[in-house]
C-alpha positions in Angstrom: -10.1 -4.5 14.9 -6.3 -3.9 15.1 -3.9 -3.0 12.4 -0.2 -3.7 13.0 2.0 -1.7 10.7 4.7 0.9 10.1 4.1 4.5 9.2 6.1 4.3 5.9 5.2 0.8 4.9 3.3 1.2 1.6 1.3 -2.0 2.2 0.2 -0.8 5.6 -0.7 2.6 4.1 -3.0 0.9 1.6 -5.0 -0.8 4.4 -5.2 2.5 6.4 -6.7 4.1 3.3 -9.3 1.3 2.9 -10.2 1.3 6.5 -10.6 5.1 6.5 -12.5 5.2 3.2 -15.0 2.6 4.6 -15.1 4.4 8.0 -14.2 1.2 9.8 -12.8 1.9 13.3 -9.5 0.3 14.2 -6.6 0.4 16.6 -3.2 1.1 15.1 -0.3 -0.8 16.6 3.2 0.3 15.3 5.8 -2.3 14.4 9.1 -0.6 13.9 10.8 -2.2 10.9 14.3 -0.9 11.6 14.9 -0.4 15.4 16.7 -3.3 17.1 17.0 -5.1 13.8 13.3 -4.8 13.1 10.5 -5.6 15.5 8.8 -7.7 12.8 11.4 -10.3 13.5 10.7 -10.6 17.2 9.4 -14.1 18.1 6.1 -12.8 19.5 5.3 -11.0 16.2 6.6 -13.9 14.1 4.1 -16.2 15.8 1.3 -14.0 14.5 2.8 -13.5 11.0 5.4 -16.1 10.0 6.4 -13.9 7.0 7.7 -11.3 9.5 6.1 -8.5 7.5 3.6 -5.7 8.0 0.7 -5.1 7.8 -1.3 -7.6 9.9 -5.0 -7.2 10.6 -6.4 -8.7 13.7 -10.1 -9.2 14.2 -12.7 -11.1 16.2 -14.9 -13.7 14.5 -17.3 -15.9 16.5 -15.5 -15.2 19.7 -12.1 -16.0 18.4 -9.2 -13.8 17.4 -8.1 -14.3 13.8 -5.5 -12.6 11.7 -5.0 -11.7 8.0 -1.6 -10.8 6.4 -0.9 -9.3 3.0 -2.6 -6.0 2.0 -4.6 -7.2 -0.9 -6.6 -10.0 0.9 -7.1 -7.5 3.8 -8.7 -5.0 1.4 -10.7 -7.8 -0.2 -12.0 -8.8 3.2 -12.9 -5.2 4.0 -14.6 -4.9 0.6 -16.8 -8.0 1.3 -17.5 -7.2 4.9 -18.1 -3.4 4.4 -19.3 -3.2 0.8 -20.1 0.5 0.8 -18.5 2.7 -0.3 -17.0 0.2 -2.7 -13.4 0.0 -3.8 -14.3 -2.2 -6.8 -16.3 -1.1 -9.8 -19.7 -2.8 -10.4 -18.8 -3.6 -14.1 -16.9 -7.0 -14.2 -14.4 -5.7 -16.8 -13.6 -2.5 -14.9 -13.4 -4.5 -11.7 -10.8 -6.7 -13.2 -8.9 -3.6 -14.6 -8.9 -2.0 -11.1 -7.3 -5.2 -9.8 -4.9 -5.3 -12.7 -3.7 -1.7 -12.0 -3.3 -2.6 -8.3 -1.3 -5.7 -9.2 1.1 -3.6 -11.3 2.1 -2.0 -8.0 1.6 -4.9 -5.7 3.5 -7.5 -7.8 5.5 -5.5 -10.3 7.0 -2.7 -8.2 6.6 -3.1 -4.4 8.4 -6.4 -3.9 11.4 -5.1 -5.7 11.8 -2.1 -3.5 10.9 -3.9 -0.2 13.2 -3.0 2.7 14.4 -6.6 3.2 15.2 -6.9 -0.5 17.2 -3.7 -0.5 19.1 -4.6 2.7 20.1 -8.0 1.2 21.2 -6.5 -2.1 23.4 -3.9 -0.4 24.8 -6.1 2.3 25.4 -9.3 0.4 26.0 -8.2 -3.2 27.2 -4.6 -2.9 24.4 -3.3 -5.2 23.4 0.3 -5.1 19.9 -0.2 -3.6 18.8 3.3 -4.6 19.6 2.8 -8.2 18.0 -0.6 -8.2 14.8 0.8 -6.7 14.6 3.7 -9.2 14.9 1.3 -12.1 12.0 -0.9 -11.1 9.8 2.0 -9.9 10.3 3.8 -13.2 9.5 0.7 -15.2 6.4 0.1 -13.2 5.1 3.6 -13.2 5.5 3.8 -16.9 3.4 0.7 -17.3 0.8 2.0 -14.8 0.5 5.3 -16.7 0.0 3.6 -20.0 -2.4 1.0 -18.7 -4.6 3.4 -16.9 -5.0 5.7 -19.8 -8.0 3.8 -21.2 -10.0 3.7 -18.0 -9.1 6.9 -16.1 -11.5 9.6 -15.2 -11.0 11.6 -12.1 -9.4 8.5 -10.7 -7.6 5.6 -12.3 -10.8 3.7 -13.1 -13.5 6.3 -13.9 -14.7 8.9 -11.5 -14.9 6.8 -8.3 -12.1 5.7 -6.0 -11.0 2.1 -6.5 -8.4 -0.3 -5.2 -6.1 0.9 -8.0 -6.0 4.4 -6.4 -5.4 2.9 -3.0 -2.2 1.2 -4.3 -1.1 4.2 -6.4 -0.8 6.8 -3.7 1.7 5.1 -1.4 3.8 4.1 -4.5 4.1 7.6 -5.7 5.3 8.6 -2.2 8.0 6.0 -2.5 8.9 7.2 -6.0 9.5 10.7 -4.6 11.4 9.3 -1.6 13.8 7.5 -4.0 14.4 10.7 -5.9 12.5 9.9 -9.1 11.2 12.6 -11.4 7.5 11.9 -11.6 6.7 14.6 -14.2 6.6 12.0 -17.0 3.5 10.6 -15.3 0.9 13.3 -15.6 -2.1 11.0 -15.3 -0.7 9.4 -12.1 0.2 12.7 -10.5 -3.3 14.1 -11.3 -5.0 11.2 -9.7 -2.7 11.3 -6.7 -3.7 15.0 -6.2 -7.4 14.1 -6.5 -7.0 11.4 -3.9 -5.2 13.8 -1.6 -8.3 15.9 -1.4 -10.3 13.0 0.2 -10.3 12.7 4.0 -9.5 9.0 4.1 -6.4 9.5 2.0 -5.4 12.6 3.9 -5.6 10.9 7.3 -3.8 7.7 6.1 -0.8 9.6 4.8 2.5 8.3 6.2 3.6 11.6 7.6 0.5 11.8 9.7 0.9 8.5 11.6 1.6 8.4 15.3 4.8 6.4 14.9 6.3 8.9 12.3 8.0 10.8 15.1 9.4 7.6 16.6 11.4 6.8 13.4 
């Protein structure tokens, strides 16, 4: 199994966590999102992922090489293929809530702070991309803090790691990177710290990736 990604890509980071948490061996192949205009736009990579984004998961099935793009279906594939330890609660309601919390990040925050979006806003519209990002991250984190309050234990949904935590950790890193004060989110920062104690989260951290020094 191969994972194409970028050290600071939050979507790639999520998949690294899931692979590590489930102890699935994989080969990491860096795709530099900035150098030479972005390696994700090279024709060879575009043929594999027409969206020209990371991450991309490559695997063998029935003697053929197949690929998955987008972090959520990748994690769903890993969950179904390697069910233990699970990243989704057994209870149907809590399972849906874990997905809901993940989607607050996945659909409500991350697309609005995506590198390609920020580059377009700055280049074509003269918008302060940092202020733009802070606005949407603040809005999303406030919603995440409030929504998780009814289900949180040690983690966002009870006392076991779920897909919600997998999406939380990279997003808080981005919040700090954009200079946000995260003190108004004590629940999120507490869970982030708890995740940081786990080997899979520790190993998946952006600053520990091999392409970090190449950026």
